[in-house]
C-alpha positions in Angstrom: -0.4 20.4 5.1 2.5 18.2 6.0 1.9 14.5 5.7 1.8 12.5 8.9 5.2 11.1 9.6 5.6 7.4 9.7 8.0 5.9 12.2 8.4 2.2 13.3 10.9 2.5 16.1 10.7 0.5 19.4 7.5 -1.2 18.4 6.3 -4.2 20.3 4.2 -6.8 18.3 1.0 -8.2 19.8 -0.1 -11.8 19.3 -3.0 -12.3 16.9 -5.7 -14.6 18.2 -8.7 -16.2 16.4 -7.1 -16.8 13.0 -10.2 -18.4 11.5 -12.2 -15.4 12.5 -9.7 -13.1 10.9 -9.8 -15.1 7.7 -13.6 -14.9 7.6 -13.3 -11.1 8.2 -10.9 -10.7 5.2 -13.3 -12.6 2.9 -16.2 -10.5 4.1 -14.1 -7.3 3.5 -13.3 -8.4 0.0 -16.9 -9.3 -0.8 -18.3 -6.1 0.6 -15.9 -4.0 -1.6 -16.1 -5.8 -4.9 -18.9 -3.6 -6.3 -17.7 -0.2 -7.4 -20.2 2.6 -6.6 -20.4 4.1 -10.1 -22.8 6.9 -9.1 -20.5 8.1 -6.3 -17.5 7.8 -8.6 -19.1 10.0 -11.1 -19.6 12.7 -8.4 -16.2 12.4 -6.6 -14.1 11.1 -9.6 -12.1 8.8 -7.4 -12.4 5.9 -5.0 -10.3 3.5 -3.0 -10.4 0.4 -0.8 -8.0 0.1 2.1 -7.5 -3.1 4.2 -10.0 -2.2 6.9 -9.9 -5.5 8.8 -9.4 -5.9 12.5 -6.9 -6.1 14.2 -4.7 -4.6 11.5 -6.8 -1.5 11.0 -7.1 -0.9 14.7 -5.5 2.3 16.0 -3.3 1.6 19.1 -2.7 4.3 21.7 0.3 2.2 23.1 3.6 1.5 21.4 2.5 -1.9 20.1 1.0 -3.2 16.8 -0.1 -6.5 15.4 2.3 -8.3 13.0 1.6 -8.1 9.3 -0.8 -10.7 7.8 1.0 -14.0 7.0 0.2 -17.4 5.7 -3.5 -17.8 4.9 -4.3 -14.2 5.9 -1.7 -12.9 3.5 -3.0 -15.2 0.7 -6.6 -14.0 1.3 -5.6 -10.4 1.3 -3.9 -10.7 -2.0 -6.7 -12.8 -3.5 -9.3 -10.2 -2.4 -7.3 -7.2 -3.6 -7.2 -8.8 -7.1 -10.9 -9.7 -7.0 -11.8 -6.1 -6.1 -9.4 -4.9 -8.8 -10.9 -7.1 -11.5 -14.5 -6.3 -10.5 -13.8 -2.6 -10.6 -12.0 -2.9 -13.9 -15.1 -4.5 -15.5 -17.3 -1.7 -14.2 -14.9 1.0 -15.4 -14.7 -0.5 -18.8 -18.5 -0.1 -19.1 -18.1 3.6 -18.5 -16.1 4.0 -21.7 -14.0 6.8 -20.2 -10.2 6.9 -19.5 -9.4 5.9 -15.9 -6.7 5.1 -13.4 -7.0 1.8 -11.7 -4.2 0.3 -9.6 -3.3 -2.2 -6.8 -0.8 -0.7 -4.4 0.8 -3.9 -3.0 3.2 -2.9 -0.2 6.2 -5.2 0.2 6.9 -4.8 3.9 3.7 -3.5 5.3 1.2 -5.4 3.2 -1.7 -4.3 5.5 -1.4 -0.9 3.9 -2.1 -2.2 0.5 -5.2 -0.9 -1.4 -7.1 -0.6 -4.7 -7.3 2.9 -6.1 -9.2 4.2 -9.1 -9.9 7.7 -10.6 -11.5 9.3 -13.6 -11.8 12.7 -15.3 -9.8 15.4 -13.5 -8.3 12.9 -11.0 -7.2 10.4 -13.6 -3.6 11.5 -13.4 -3.7 12.5 -9.8 -2.0 9.3 -8.5 0.6 8.8 -11.2 3.5 10.2 -9.2 2.5 8.8 -5.8 5.5 6.5 -5.8 9.0 6.7 -7.2 9.9 4.3 -10.0 12.9 2.0 -9.6 15.1 1.9 -12.6 16.7 -1.5 -12.0 13.9 -3.9 -11.5 14.3 -7.3 -9.7 15.5 -9.9 -12.2 12.7 -12.3 -11.1 10.0 -9.6 -11.0 7.1 -10.3 -8.6 8.6 -13.7 -7.8 11.2 -11.9 -5.8 8.5 -10.5 -3.5 8.3 -11.8 0.1 4.6 -12.3 -0.7 5.2 -14.8 -3.5 4.7 -18.4 -2.6 3.0 -21.5 -3.9 -0.4 -20.2 -2.7 -0.2 -16.6 -3.9 1.5 -17.4 -7.2 -1.9 -18.1 -8.9 -2.9 -14.5 -8.3 0.4 -12.7 -8.5 1.4 -14.3 -11.8 -1.8 -13.0 -13.5 -0.2 -9.6 -14.1 3.1 -7.9 -14.8 4.2 -6.0 -11.7 6.7 -3.1 -11.4 8.5 -2.3 -8.2 8.4 1.3 -6.9 9.5 3.2 -3.8 7.2 4.7 -1.2 9.2 7.7 0.1 8.7 10.4 2.8 10.5 13.6 3.5 11.9 14.4 7.0 12.8 17.9 8.1 16.4 17.9 9.2 15.9 21.1 11.2 13.3 19.3 13.3 15.1 17.6 16.2 12.6 14.7 16.4 12.9 14.1 12.6 16.7 14.4 12.6 17.0 11.9 15.5 14.7 9.5 13.7 16.6 9.8 10.4 19.9 8.9 12.3 18.3 5.7 13.6 17.5 4.4 10.1 19.4 2.0 7.9 21.6 3.9 5.5 20.0 2.1 2.6 16.8 3.9 3.4 18.4 7.3 3.0 17.9 8.2 -0.7 19.0 11.9 -0.9 18.7 15.3 0.7 16.4 17.8 -0.9 15.7 21.5 -0.3 12.0 22.2 -0.1 11.3 25.9 0.4 14.2 27.1 2.6 14.5 23.8 4.6 16.6 20.8 4.0 14.8 17.4 4.0 16.0 13.9 4.0 14.1 11.7 1.5 13.6 8.3 3.0 12.4 5.1 1.6 9.7 3.7 4.0 8.6 0.8 1.9 8.6 -0.7 -1.6 5.3 -1.0 -3.5 4.4 -3.3 -6.4 2.2 -1.7 -9.1 0.5 -3.2 -12.1 
């Protein structure tokens, strides 16, 4: 099944109200997801936590979205991602089995960040989700737009590596072809033949991994 296409053209941004309520919601989200459900993990062999916090997780039927979390909301998102990661790591270590555990910290669209883990037959399932970038930023995570005096205490805990999140667009599809033409040339990585169709491989974001 073809992955859902991601497009961010002609989007209007909606104002976020009730910042203190949003901050409390982020803290509650983090606390509710700190405990890894080991029994469920043993059955499904994988688990993840997405940033399901309103209004950022709300689906809009109109061509408008909320701006990405900034300032205190951004800080709390990063803090809770790492709290979840560390709690899950402690639980996975007790299993004494090989595992995959990762924070996917998206650079532009941080609200799409998540914590992902897997064991047994799914342990290597996510290894090729993102494309590696050969030439890493000289300053590492400090070059991230999320790095500041508040987030440094969490981001500096680990060694991060920058990757690309890419998506393939079918050049024989008029809608896809038109969309590709609207993109910045730096997003266009290469053309690739998949089956008998030619696709444009597009970078839709960069992702920091541990």
